[in-house]
Residue frames as qw, qx, qy, qz and C-alpha x, y, z in Angstrom:
[[0.258, -0.915, -0.307, -0.040, 20.20, -22.08, -4.58],
 [0.547, -0.641, 0.128, 0.523, 23.71, -21.24, -3.36],
 [0.491, 0.118, 0.463, 0.728, 24.83, -20.79, -6.96],
 [0.073, 0.781, 0.466, 0.409, 21.97, -18.36, -7.61],
 [0.399, -0.887, -0.115, 0.201, 22.92, -16.32, -4.53],
 [0.576, -0.381, 0.317, 0.650, 26.56, -16.23, -5.66],
 [0.381, 0.425, 0.526, 0.630, 25.50, -15.21, -9.18],
 [0.104, -0.922, -0.334, -0.163, 23.54, -12.28, -7.73],
 [0.514, -0.739, 0.101, 0.423, 26.63, -11.21, -5.77],
 [0.547, -0.028, 0.464, 0.696, 28.70, -11.35, -8.96],
 [0.196, 0.702, 0.495, 0.474, 26.12, -9.23, -10.79],
 [0.298, -0.938, -0.162, 0.075, 26.24, -6.69, -7.96],
 [0.598, -0.470, 0.277, 0.586, 30.06, -6.66, -8.14],
 [0.489, 0.336, 0.505, 0.627, 29.88, -5.98, -11.87],
 [0.017, 0.909, 0.351, 0.225, 27.89, -2.81, -11.27],
 [0.346, -0.926, 0.134, 0.073, 30.68, -1.47, -9.08],
 [0.833, -0.128, 0.280, 0.460, 33.72, -2.97, -10.81],
 [0.006, -0.826, 0.231, 0.514, 36.37, -0.64, -12.26],
 [0.343, -0.223, 0.780, 0.473, 37.55, -3.18, -14.88],
 [0.562, 0.647, 0.441, -0.264, 35.48, -2.03, -17.86],
 [0.524, 0.145, 0.487, 0.683, 36.23, -1.65, -21.55],
 [0.027, -0.041, 0.172, 0.984, 35.39, 1.30, -23.81],
 [0.395, -0.367, -0.589, -0.602, 31.75, 0.16, -24.05],
 [0.452, -0.448, 0.344, -0.690, 31.40, 0.00, -20.26],
 [0.922, -0.095, -0.309, -0.213, 31.27, -3.81, -20.23],
 [0.603, -0.644, 0.466, -0.072, 32.95, -5.71, -17.44],
 [0.656, 0.528, -0.537, -0.050, 36.00, -7.58, -18.67],
 [0.253, -0.482, 0.769, -0.336, 36.92, -9.27, -15.41],
 [0.526, 0.030, -0.811, -0.255, 36.57, -13.07, -15.84],
 [0.774, -0.464, -0.190, -0.386, 34.30, -15.14, -13.64],
 [0.853, -0.091, -0.381, 0.346, 37.29, -17.07, -12.26],
 [0.270, 0.356, -0.308, 0.840, 38.78, -13.80, -11.02],
 [0.531, -0.495, 0.013, -0.688, 35.61, -13.19, -9.04],
 [0.922, -0.251, -0.293, -0.036, 36.00, -16.69, -7.62],
 [0.647, 0.169, -0.381, 0.638, 39.58, -15.89, -6.65],
 [0.107, -0.467, 0.198, -0.855, 38.43, -12.70, -4.91],
 [0.773, -0.426, -0.131, -0.451, 35.80, -14.72, -3.06],
 [0.875, -0.060, -0.400, 0.266, 38.42, -17.27, -1.99],
 [0.396, 0.252, -0.370, 0.802, 40.66, -14.57, -0.51],
 [0.397, -0.479, 0.047, -0.781, 37.67, -12.90, 1.17],
 [0.885, -0.334, -0.257, -0.199, 36.75, -16.22, 2.83],
 [0.749, 0.070, -0.403, 0.522, 40.36, -16.77, 3.91],
 [0.091, 0.394, -0.267, 0.875, 40.54, -13.28, 5.44],
 [0.628, -0.458, -0.067, -0.625, 37.20, -13.79, 7.25],
 [0.915, -0.207, -0.343, 0.056, 38.33, -17.15, 8.63],
 [0.570, 0.195, -0.389, 0.697, 41.65, -15.69, 9.83],
 [0.174, -0.449, 0.174, -0.859, 39.96, -12.73, 11.54],
 [0.791, -0.388, -0.152, -0.449, 37.40, -15.04, 13.17],
 [0.872, -0.052, -0.410, 0.263, 40.08, -17.51, 14.25],
 [0.339, 0.306, -0.387, 0.801, 42.23, -14.80, 15.87],
 [0.418, -0.441, 0.097, -0.788, 39.19, -13.39, 17.73],
 [0.890, -0.283, -0.246, -0.258, 38.15, -16.85, 18.94],
 [0.750, 0.085, -0.452, 0.475, 41.65, -17.76, 20.09],
 [0.075, 0.378, -0.325, 0.864, 41.88, -14.48, 22.00],
 [0.647, -0.403, -0.021, -0.647, 38.50, -15.17, 23.60],
 [0.923, -0.151, -0.355, 0.008, 39.47, -18.75, 24.53],
 [0.531, 0.269, -0.460, 0.659, 42.74, -17.51, 26.03],
 [0.128, -0.240, 0.370, -0.888, 40.69, -15.31, 28.38],
 [0.524, -0.331, -0.702, -0.351, 38.05, -17.93, 29.17],
 [0.389, -0.338, -0.672, 0.532, 38.38, -17.49, 32.94],
 [0.041, 0.198, 0.131, -0.970, 37.50, -13.79, 32.67],
 [0.411, -0.108, -0.527, -0.736, 34.65, -14.66, 30.31],
 [0.473, -0.333, -0.815, 0.044, 33.31, -17.14, 32.86],
 [0.169, -0.336, -0.485, 0.790, 33.22, -14.40, 35.50],
 [0.249, 0.113, -0.195, -0.942, 31.26, -12.23, 33.04],
 [0.457, -0.187, -0.763, -0.417, 28.92, -15.14, 32.39],
 [0.388, -0.371, -0.771, 0.341, 28.18, -15.49, 36.11],
 [0.050, -0.028, -0.228, 0.972, 27.50, -11.79, 36.71],
 [0.475, -0.248, -0.341, -0.772, 23.82, -11.86, 35.57],
 [0.653, -0.324, -0.684, 0.023, 23.27, -14.67, 38.06],
 [0.365, -0.199, -0.483, 0.771, 24.60, -12.45, 40.83],
 [0.212, -0.102, -0.072, -0.969, 22.23, -9.69, 39.73],
 [0.619, -0.280, -0.550, -0.487, 19.31, -12.14, 39.76],
 [0.806, -0.524, -0.275, -0.008, 20.31, -13.50, 43.18],
 [0.086, 0.819, -0.418, 0.383, 22.83, -11.44, 45.19],
 [0.735, -0.509, 0.399, -0.203, 23.02, -14.24, 47.80],
 [0.140, 0.545, -0.800, -0.208, 24.75, -16.48, 45.25],
 [0.673, -0.005, 0.675, -0.301, 22.36, -19.39, 45.74],
 [0.798, 0.549, 0.100, -0.228, 21.51, -19.78, 42.05],
 [0.374, 0.753, -0.540, -0.023, 25.13, -19.55, 40.94],
 [0.228, -0.438, 0.845, -0.204, 26.20, -22.24, 43.43],
 [0.742, 0.142, 0.551, -0.354, 23.28, -24.50, 42.52],
 [0.719, 0.610, -0.202, -0.264, 23.98, -24.67, 38.77],
 [0.743, -0.369, 0.542, 0.136, 25.97, -27.83, 38.14],
 [0.343, 0.569, -0.646, -0.375, 28.27, -29.35, 35.54],
 [0.876, -0.055, 0.368, -0.306, 27.07, -32.85, 34.63],
 [0.914, 0.371, -0.058, 0.154, 29.84, -34.01, 32.24],
 [0.749, -0.371, 0.092, 0.541, 33.59, -34.35, 32.63],
 [0.469, 0.121, 0.314, 0.817, 34.45, -32.18, 29.63],
 [0.054, 0.861, 0.500, 0.082, 31.77, -29.53, 30.17],
 [0.300, -0.790, 0.044, 0.533, 34.28, -26.89, 31.27],
 [0.346, -0.214, 0.577, 0.709, 36.04, -27.28, 27.93],
 [0.192, 0.512, 0.727, 0.416, 32.87, -27.31, 25.82],
 [0.097, -0.906, -0.359, 0.200, 31.57, -24.20, 27.60],
 [0.334, -0.616, 0.266, 0.662, 34.91, -22.51, 26.94],
 [0.303, 0.098, 0.695, 0.645, 34.61, -23.36, 23.24],
 [0.071, 0.746, 0.641, 0.167, 31.05, -22.01, 23.10],
 [0.211, -0.879, -0.131, 0.406, 32.04, -18.78, 24.81],
 [0.360, -0.399, 0.463, 0.704, 35.06, -18.41, 22.50],
 [0.280, 0.368, 0.737, 0.494, 32.84, -19.00, 19.46],
 [0.000, -0.856, -0.511, -0.081, 30.15, -16.45, 20.34],
 [0.296, -0.839, 0.030, 0.456, 32.51, -13.82, 21.76],
 [0.448, -0.195, 0.546, 0.680, 34.81, -14.27, 18.76],
 [0.239, 0.581, 0.649, 0.429, 31.93, -13.60, 16.38],
 [0.130, -0.936, -0.308, 0.107, 30.94, -10.46, 18.28],
 [0.427, -0.663, 0.229, 0.571, 34.53, -9.18, 18.42],
 [0.351, -0.136, 0.629, 0.680, 35.17, -9.77, 14.73],
 [0.370, 0.661, 0.649, -0.065, 31.72, -8.79, 13.39],
 [0.176, 0.891, -0.019, -0.418, 32.65, -5.26, 12.20],
 [0.134, -0.543, 0.691, 0.458, 35.73, -6.55, 10.37],
 [0.388, 0.186, 0.887, 0.167, 33.76, -9.44, 8.83],
 [0.356, 0.784, 0.462, -0.212, 31.04, -7.10, 7.58],
 [0.073, 0.836, -0.283, -0.465, 33.63, -4.77, 6.09],
 [0.252, -0.308, 0.830, 0.391, 35.41, -7.62, 4.27],
 [0.399, 0.441, 0.802, 0.048, 32.11, -8.90, 2.88],
 [0.266, 0.884, 0.224, -0.313, 31.10, -5.40, 1.74],
 [0.082, -0.705, 0.510, 0.486, 34.54, -4.90, 0.18],
 [0.335, -0.006, 0.884, 0.325, 33.99, -8.08, -1.85],
 [0.339, 0.650, 0.679, -0.041, 30.46, -7.21, -2.94],
 [0.231, 0.965, 0.125, 0.016, 31.29, -3.56, -3.76],
 [0.806, -0.132, 0.069, 0.573, 34.97, -3.55, -4.77],
 [0.404, 0.378, 0.178, 0.814, 35.15, -0.10, -6.36],
 [0.268, -0.875, -0.393, 0.087, 33.86, 2.12, -3.58],
 [0.274, 0.738, -0.163, 0.595, 35.31, 5.60, -3.34],
 [0.327, 0.102, -0.619, 0.706, 37.07, 6.80, -0.18],
 [0.365, -0.183, 0.174, -0.896, 33.95, 8.74, 0.77],
 [0.808, -0.127, -0.345, -0.461, 31.73, 5.68, 0.30],
 [0.689, 0.019, -0.659, 0.301, 34.13, 3.47, 2.27],
 [0.056, 0.170, -0.491, 0.852, 34.14, 6.05, 5.06],
 [0.602, -0.168, -0.006, -0.781, 30.34, 6.05, 5.10],
 [0.829, -0.044, -0.533, -0.162, 30.35, 2.25, 5.12],
 [0.467, 0.104, -0.666, 0.572, 32.76, 2.21, 8.05],
 [0.238, -0.175, 0.330, -0.897, 30.56, 4.66, 9.95],
 [0.752, -0.120, -0.261, -0.593, 27.51, 2.51, 9.21],
 [0.768, -0.019, -0.626, 0.130, 29.22, -0.62, 10.52],
 [0.227, 0.156, -0.574, 0.771, 30.40, 1.27, 13.60],
 [0.476, -0.174, 0.134, -0.851, 26.88, 2.50, 14.33],
 [0.828, -0.070, -0.438, -0.343, 25.57, -1.01, 13.78],
 [0.591, 0.070, -0.687, 0.416, 28.12, -2.36, 16.24],
 [0.080, -0.163, 0.448, -0.876, 27.07, 0.24, 18.82],
 [0.688, -0.140, -0.119, -0.702, 23.40, -0.71, 18.35],
 [0.811, -0.010, -0.582, -0.052, 24.23, -4.40, 18.72],
 [0.411, 0.101, -0.652, 0.629, 26.34, -3.85, 21.85],
 [0.315, -0.204, 0.253, -0.892, 23.62, -1.64, 23.35],
 [0.811, -0.126, -0.264, -0.506, 21.06, -4.39, 22.85],
 [0.745, 0.051, -0.626, 0.225, 23.44, -7.04, 24.19],
 [0.152, 0.200, -0.548, 0.798, 24.17, -4.86, 27.25],
 [0.557, -0.216, 0.075, -0.798, 20.44, -4.38, 27.92],
 [0.879, -0.076, -0.416, -0.220, 20.00, -8.14, 27.79],
 [0.593, 0.178, -0.625, 0.476, 23.08, -8.74, 29.97],
 [0.059, 0.141, -0.509, 0.847, 22.15, -6.32, 32.75],
 [0.510, 0.003, 0.248, -0.824, 18.34, -6.62, 32.69],
 [0.788, 0.120, -0.313, -0.516, 16.80, -9.32, 30.51],
 [0.629, 0.163, -0.750, 0.123, 18.96, -12.31, 31.50],
 [0.054, 0.094, -0.728, 0.677, 18.86, -11.61, 35.28],
 [0.553, 0.025, 0.182, -0.812, 15.12, -10.90, 35.13],
 [0.781, 0.132, -0.475, -0.382, 14.49, -14.12, 33.20],
 [0.480, 0.144, -0.807, 0.314, 16.63, -16.23, 35.54],
 [0.146, -0.066, 0.584, -0.796, 14.98, -14.69, 38.61],
 [0.666, 0.038, -0.067, -0.742, 11.49, -15.27, 37.18],
 [0.805, 0.097, -0.543, -0.221, 11.97, -18.96, 36.38],
 [0.328, 0.158, -0.782, 0.505, 13.87, -19.65, 39.60],
 [0.321, -0.035, 0.454, -0.830, 11.04, -18.13, 41.63],
 [0.749, 0.078, -0.246, -0.610, 8.49, -20.00, 39.55],
 [0.660, 0.128, -0.739, 0.049, 10.25, -23.32, 40.20],
 [0.116, 0.077, -0.726, 0.674, 10.49, -22.63, 43.94],
 [0.492, 0.007, 0.184, -0.851, 6.84, -21.56, 43.98],
 [0.819, 0.087, -0.386, -0.416, 5.88, -24.90, 42.39],
 [0.736, -0.493, 0.439, -0.152, 7.83, -26.68, 45.16],
 [0.904, 0.387, -0.108, 0.149, 10.37, -27.96, 42.65],
 [0.620, -0.612, 0.282, 0.402, 14.09, -28.41, 43.17],
 [0.579, 0.805, -0.115, -0.068, 15.71, -26.63, 40.21],
 [0.704, -0.391, 0.441, 0.396, 18.95, -28.36, 39.19],
 [0.539, 0.828, -0.053, -0.143, 20.03, -26.34, 36.20],
 [0.830, -0.052, 0.231, 0.504, 23.18, -27.07, 34.22],
 [0.182, -0.613, 0.230, 0.734, 25.75, -24.64, 32.88],
 [0.241, 0.115, 0.756, 0.598, 25.00, -25.97, 29.41],
 [0.038, 0.723, 0.672, 0.156, 21.35, -24.85, 29.60],
 [0.199, -0.837, -0.171, 0.479, 22.32, -21.51, 31.17],
 [0.275, -0.360, 0.463, 0.762, 24.87, -20.75, 28.42],
 [0.188, 0.375, 0.775, 0.473, 22.23, -21.60, 25.80],
 [0.046, -0.849, -0.526, 0.011, 19.61, -19.23, 27.21],
 [0.316, -0.716, 0.053, 0.621, 22.25, -16.56, 27.88],
 [0.256, -0.170, 0.571, 0.761, 23.50, -16.57, 24.28],
 [0.118, 0.552, 0.759, 0.325, 19.95, -16.79, 22.87],
 [0.120, -0.889, -0.391, 0.207, 18.77, -13.73, 24.79],
 [0.314, -0.674, 0.181, 0.644, 21.93, -11.65, 24.36],
 [0.246, -0.071, 0.654, 0.712, 22.47, -12.29, 20.65],
 [0.111, 0.601, 0.758, 0.228, 18.74, -12.19, 19.91],
 [0.083, -0.907, -0.311, 0.272, 18.15, -8.79, 21.48],
 [0.315, -0.536, 0.344, 0.703, 21.42, -7.46, 20.04],
 [0.229, 0.158, 0.734, 0.619, 20.27, -8.44, 16.55],
 [0.046, 0.774, 0.631, 0.005, 16.84, -6.90, 17.17],
 [0.178, -0.824, -0.050, 0.536, 18.57, -3.59, 17.77],
 [0.318, -0.193, 0.577, 0.727, 20.05, -3.84, 14.26],
 [0.320, 0.623, 0.706, 0.103, 16.57, -3.48, 12.72],
 [0.096, 0.924, 0.142, -0.343, 16.66, 0.36, 12.61],
 [0.214, -0.598, 0.538, 0.554, 20.06, 0.36, 10.88],
 [0.368, 0.171, 0.839, 0.363, 18.82, -2.11, 8.27],
 [0.247, 0.806, 0.529, -0.096, 15.80, 0.13, 7.62],
 [0.025, -0.879, 0.143, 0.454, 18.05, 3.18, 7.16],
 [0.308, -0.326, 0.727, 0.520, 20.31, 1.27, 4.77],
 [0.340, 0.450, 0.795, 0.222, 17.30, 0.16, 2.72],
 [0.135, 0.908, 0.314, -0.241, 16.02, 3.74, 2.71],
 [0.192, -0.726, 0.355, 0.557, 19.41, 5.13, 1.60],
 [0.193, -0.153, 0.795, 0.555, 19.42, 2.91, -1.50],
 [0.413, 0.117, -0.245, -0.869, 15.76, 3.61, -2.28],
 [0.255, -0.142, -0.946, -0.139, 14.18, 0.23, -1.50],
 [0.217, -0.681, -0.677, 0.174, 11.89, 1.73, 1.18],
 [0.118, 0.439, 0.051, 0.889, 10.70, 5.31, 1.64],
 [0.136, -0.049, 0.488, -0.861, 8.94, 7.53, 4.16],
 [0.648, -0.021, -0.157, -0.745, 5.48, 6.83, 2.74],
 [0.742, 0.012, -0.661, -0.111, 5.98, 3.06, 2.93],
 [0.356, 0.053, -0.728, 0.583, 7.42, 3.14, 6.46],
 [0.258, -0.037, 0.349, -0.900, 4.71, 5.43, 7.82],
 [0.708, -0.008, -0.266, -0.654, 1.86, 3.48, 6.19],
 [0.801, -0.026, -0.599, -0.010, 3.15, 0.15, 7.55],
 [0.066, -0.521, 0.557, -0.643, 3.88, 1.47, 11.05],
 [0.760, -0.273, 0.266, -0.526, 1.15, -0.63, 12.72],
 [0.964, 0.162, -0.211, -0.029, 2.36, -3.83, 11.04],
 [0.483, 0.513, -0.530, 0.473, 5.97, -3.09, 12.02],
 [0.336, -0.486, 0.495, -0.638, 5.02, -2.52, 15.66],
 [0.926, -0.109, 0.090, -0.349, 3.12, -5.83, 15.69],
 [0.860, 0.326, -0.342, 0.191, 6.14, -7.64, 14.25],
 [0.171, 0.576, -0.546, 0.584, 8.46, -5.99, 16.79],
 [0.603, -0.380, 0.417, -0.564, 6.28, -7.11, 19.70],
 [0.979, 0.087, -0.075, -0.168, 6.08, -10.59, 18.18],
 [0.669, 0.447, -0.463, 0.371, 9.90, -10.81, 17.93],
 [0.141, -0.545, 0.525, -0.638, 10.23, -9.46, 21.46],
 [0.837, -0.242, 0.217, -0.440, 7.88, -12.20, 22.68],
 [0.935, 0.234, -0.252, 0.084, 10.09, -14.80, 20.98],
 [0.412, 0.534, -0.506, 0.539, 13.31, -13.41, 22.42],
 [0.274, -0.407, 0.534, -0.689, 11.94, -12.97, 25.95],
 [0.425, -0.116, -0.894, -0.088, 11.05, -16.35, 27.44],
 [0.032, -0.280, -0.703, 0.652, 9.46, -14.92, 30.59],
 [0.040, 0.563, 0.726, 0.393, 5.74, -14.31, 29.94],
 [0.148, -0.701, -0.430, 0.549, 5.27, -11.22, 32.12],
 [0.380, 0.839, 0.325, 0.215, 4.15, -8.15, 30.14],
 [0.241, -0.926, 0.157, 0.243, 6.73, -5.84, 31.75],
 [0.553, -0.331, 0.592, 0.483, 9.61, -7.71, 30.11],
 [0.499, 0.508, 0.607, 0.352, 7.83, -7.71, 26.75],
 [0.101, 0.975, 0.195, 0.041, 7.22, -3.95, 26.94],
 [0.404, -0.786, 0.319, 0.343, 10.78, -3.26, 28.14],
 [0.578, -0.080, 0.637, 0.503, 12.13, -5.13, 25.11],
 [0.407, 0.586, 0.606, 0.351, 9.77, -3.82, 22.47],
 [0.006, -0.952, -0.230, 0.201, 9.44, -0.12, 23.36],
 [0.296, -0.668, 0.370, 0.573, 13.09, 0.86, 22.61],
 [0.385, 0.072, 0.746, 0.539, 12.91, -0.89, 19.21],
 [0.194, 0.775, 0.591, 0.109, 9.58, 0.81, 18.42],
 [0.137, -0.910, -0.017, 0.391, 11.10, 4.17, 19.38],
 [0.344, -0.422, 0.572, 0.613, 14.11, 3.55, 17.12],
 [0.349, 0.395, 0.761, 0.378, 11.76, 2.50, 14.29],
 [0.084, 0.913, 0.386, -0.103, 9.81, 5.72, 14.70],
 [0.250, -0.769, 0.262, 0.526, 13.07, 7.63, 14.61],
 [0.424, -0.057, 0.714, 0.554, 13.99, 5.86, 11.38],
 [0.295, 0.716, 0.616, 0.141, 10.73, 7.03, 9.80],
 [0.001, 0.976, 0.099, -0.196, 11.57, 10.68, 10.46],
 [0.391, -0.550, 0.513, 0.530, 15.22, 10.27, 9.49],
 [0.447, 0.269, 0.737, 0.430, 14.02, 8.80, 6.20],
 [0.180, 0.894, 0.410, 0.000, 11.71, 11.79, 5.74],
 [0.203, -0.872, 0.207, 0.394, 14.69, 14.11, 6.29],
 [0.475, -0.221, 0.675, 0.519, 16.81, 12.13, 3.79],
 [0.381, 0.548, 0.674, 0.318, 14.08, 12.37, 1.15],
 [0.029, 0.960, 0.208, -0.183, 13.61, 16.10, 1.80],
 [0.302, -0.693, 0.422, 0.500, 17.33, 16.73, 1.27],
 [0.475, 0.085, 0.748, 0.455, 17.24, 14.59, -1.86],
 [0.289, 0.778, 0.542, 0.135, 14.32, 16.57, -3.32],
 [0.107, -0.945, 0.025, 0.308, 15.98, 19.85, -2.43],
 [0.412, -0.455, 0.584, 0.531, 19.26, 18.77, -4.04],
 [0.438, 0.349, 0.737, 0.379, 17.41, 17.63, -7.17],
 [0.156, 0.915, 0.369, -0.047, 15.53, 20.92, -7.36],
 [0.228, -0.836, 0.258, 0.429, 18.78, 22.88, -7.04],
 [0.474, -0.143, 0.697, 0.518, 20.35, 20.79, -9.81],
 [0.360, 0.646, 0.628, 0.243, 17.40, 21.57, -12.12],
 [0.013, -0.973, -0.121, 0.196, 17.67, 25.28, -11.32],
 [0.380, -0.619, 0.467, 0.505, 21.42, 25.21, -12.01],
 [0.479, 0.176, 0.725, 0.461, 20.82, 23.52, -15.36],
 [0.238, 0.839, 0.478, 0.102, 18.23, 26.13, -16.34],
 [0.154, -0.933, 0.106, 0.306, 20.50, 29.00, -15.32],
 [0.458, -0.423, 0.606, 0.494, 23.52, 27.42, -16.99]]
């Protein structure tokens, strides 16, 4: 399976490779593609390692950021003081987890660019600029979703389950390990959900989906979005579900009309080209 995926990547590289003979055939050997892949992996690992080391170096600051949603959920500080560490090395393992996730987020734009540069090696300056803009927009979407989770979803979820436990006359003794798990699940999950509109626009730009398809499958897409929102949000109250799903639905609707505008410009450009050919 992995070999088949790699073979597809090589075939995609061949379509964009500059090393062609007079018949247009690619002359770059397979081993050269393997060498390019090796260097791409090395670069990705180095970028990720630097980001993770930087995150680990600032683990105390990251811990303060990790605690902030707890303070939003409970300004008295009761929840934050109640959460315990139940192993000797938990401070170190939590630091490693934070460094891992934060490192991925910090290095994500660079990683995506390196991967795209491997898959499409012969992009023009204009195409690379567009790719950079696309990755930048994607990063903004991801950070916006992560911020919404950080300031609203995580505190709301913690507050809900804390109140539920107290209401059931239970004595909640949460651990930092479980809190870090739910924090990363919600933050990364909602951040990735906000990438859905960008993926749709990328698919539309290369012709895989169009306005007719997106508009005709609108009801199915909305159902899927609410389903994903229900998975991401562990608290069962409908307000949280709606707060998560509505922004994604709005962005999806925006993608439909942006796709319509892209297709209109494409048709207009094609019509002008035909007119120019007839006149010429």
